[in-house]
C-alpha positions in Angstrom: -7.6 -8.7 -20.7 -5.1 -11.5 -22.3 -7.1 -14.3 -20.9 -5.1 -15.5 -18.2 -8.2 -15.9 -15.8 -10.4 -17.5 -18.3 -7.6 -20.0 -19.5 -8.3 -21.5 -15.9 -12.0 -22.7 -16.9 -10.4 -25.8 -18.9 -8.7 -27.0 -15.8 -12.1 -26.9 -13.9 -14.0 -28.5 -17.0 -11.3 -31.1 -16.8 -12.5 -32.0 -13.1 -9.6 -30.3 -11.1 -10.6 -28.3 -8.0 -9.4 -24.6 -8.0 -8.8 -22.5 -4.7 -8.6 -19.1 -6.0 -6.7 -16.3 -3.8 -8.6 -13.4 -6.0 -6.6 -10.2 -5.5 -7.7 -8.7 -8.8 -11.5 -9.1 -8.4 -11.9 -10.6 -12.0 -13.0 -14.1 -11.4 -16.0 -14.0 -13.9 -14.2 -15.5 -16.9 -13.9 -18.7 -14.7 -17.4 -19.0 -13.9 -18.5 -18.2 -17.7 -16.2 -20.7 -19.5 -16.4 -23.7 -17.2 -18.7 -26.4 -17.5 -21.5 -25.7 -15.3 -21.6 -28.9 -13.5 -18.0 -28.6 -12.6 -18.3 -25.4 -10.8 -18.8 -27.0 -7.5 -15.0 -27.7 -7.7 -14.3 -23.9 -7.5 -13.7 -21.8 -4.4 -12.9 -18.2 -5.0 -12.0 -15.8 -2.0 -11.9 -12.3 -3.2 -9.2 -10.4 -1.1 -9.4 -6.6 -1.1 -8.6 -3.9 1.5 -11.3 -1.3 2.3 -10.1 2.0 0.9 -11.2 5.6 1.5 -10.2 8.9 0.0 -8.6 11.4 2.2 -8.0 15.1 1.3 -4.7 14.2 0.1 -4.6 10.6 -1.4 -6.3 7.2 -1.2 -5.8 5.3 1.8 -6.8 2.0 3.6 -9.3 1.9 6.3 -7.6 0.7 9.3 -4.7 -1.9 8.8 -5.1 -3.5 5.5 -6.0 -7.2 6.0 -6.2 -8.6 2.2 -2.5 -9.8 2.4 -2.6 -11.6 5.9 -6.2 -13.0 5.0 -4.7 -14.8 2.3 -1.8 -16.3 4.5 -4.4 -17.5 6.9 -6.3 -19.1 4.0 -3.3 -21.3 3.3 -3.2 -22.3 6.8 -7.0 -23.0 6.9 -9.1 -22.4 3.9 -11.9 -21.0 6.0 -14.1 -17.9 5.7 -17.8 -16.7 5.9 -19.4 -16.5 2.5 -21.8 -13.7 1.4 -24.9 -15.8 2.7 -23.3 -15.7 6.2 -22.5 -19.4 5.9 -19.1 -20.6 7.0 -17.0 -22.5 4.5 -14.0 -24.7 5.7 -12.1 -26.7 3.1 -9.6 -27.5 5.5 -5.6 -27.1 5.5 -4.1 -26.6 2.0 -1.1 -28.8 3.0 -3.7 -31.4 3.1 -4.9 -31.2 -0.5 -3.8 -33.5 -3.2 -2.9 -33.4 -6.8 -6.6 -32.9 -7.7 -6.4 -29.4 -6.4 -4.8 -26.2 -7.6 -4.2 -23.1 -5.6 -4.4 -20.0 -7.7 -2.8 -16.7 -7.0 -4.6 -14.1 -9.0 -2.5 -12.0 -9.4 1.0 -11.7 -7.9 0.8 -8.0 -8.9 -2.2 -7.1 -7.0 -1.0 -9.0 -4.0 2.2 -6.9 -4.3 0.2 -3.7 -4.1 -1.8 -5.4 -0.8 1.5 -6.2 0.8 2.6 -2.7 0.2 -0.4 -0.9 1.4 0.1 -3.0 4.7 3.8 -2.2 5.0 2.9 1.4 4.5 0.5 1.2 7.2 2.7 -0.7 9.6 5.7 1.6 9.0 3.1 4.8 9.3 4.0 5.9 5.9 1.9 7.8 3.1 2.4 7.9 -0.6 4.1 11.2 0.0 6.8 9.9 2.2 7.1 6.1 1.2 10.8 4.9 1.7 12.9 2.2 0.4 12.2 0.3 3.8 8.4 0.1 2.9 9.1 -1.6 -0.6 11.5 -3.9 1.2 9.0 -5.1 3.9 6.2 -5.6 1.3 8.7 -7.7 -1.0 9.9 -9.8 2.1 6.4 -10.3 2.9 5.5 -11.3 -0.7 8.5 -13.6 -1.1 7.5 -15.3 2.3 4.2 -16.0 1.1 5.4 -17.5 -2.2 7.7 -19.8 -0.1 4.6 -20.9 1.9 2.5 -21.5 -1.1 5.2 -23.6 -3.0 6.6 -25.3 0.0 7.1 -29.0 -0.6 5.0 -29.8 2.2 2.1 -29.1 0.1 1.0 -31.5 -2.5 -1.6 -29.5 -4.4 -0.3 -27.7 -7.7 0.1 -23.9 -7.9 -0.6 -21.2 -10.5 0.7 -17.7 -9.9 -0.4 -15.1 -12.4 1.2 -11.8 -12.8 1.0 -8.8 -15.1 3.9 -7.5 -17.2 4.5 -3.9 -16.9 6.8 -1.6 -18.8 8.9 0.3 -16.3 11.6 1.5 -18.1 13.9 2.7 -19.5 14.8 4.5 -16.4 17.7 5.1 -14.2 18.1 2.0 -12.2 18.4 2.4 -8.5 
């Protein structure tokens, strides 16, 4: 609610292309505050895992795919939109300085990476281990390395949420 996503509208209105990896599901401010005629420069892919409630906790349906879908989008920005049409904007490494890849947000992407790690390691919220956290952090770190690679010519914006987590005993 601080205005992080809405602040992107000025970039769209200035004529830059936005490619948004939307893990937060909150892209409305971009659409609301950008110049209407410039919205053709905006492409938003919402990345979310299908979830279900079990008798003990919320869990993903199958192997969570939000995180690996984001990774595939960096290789080729290709997906099927809500109308069933295929969209293909090519490889991100081929985009130029007129394009900004936005990760919204690193925080929610971390949650997606953790859900995937939990499923891959056959863990639940009741028996999560440091290994789950380690795998999720390694995956997220590797994603950021790929996103910010010198091979890419596009700009990058990574948004994150600040969260007070202490004071607690540091492990």
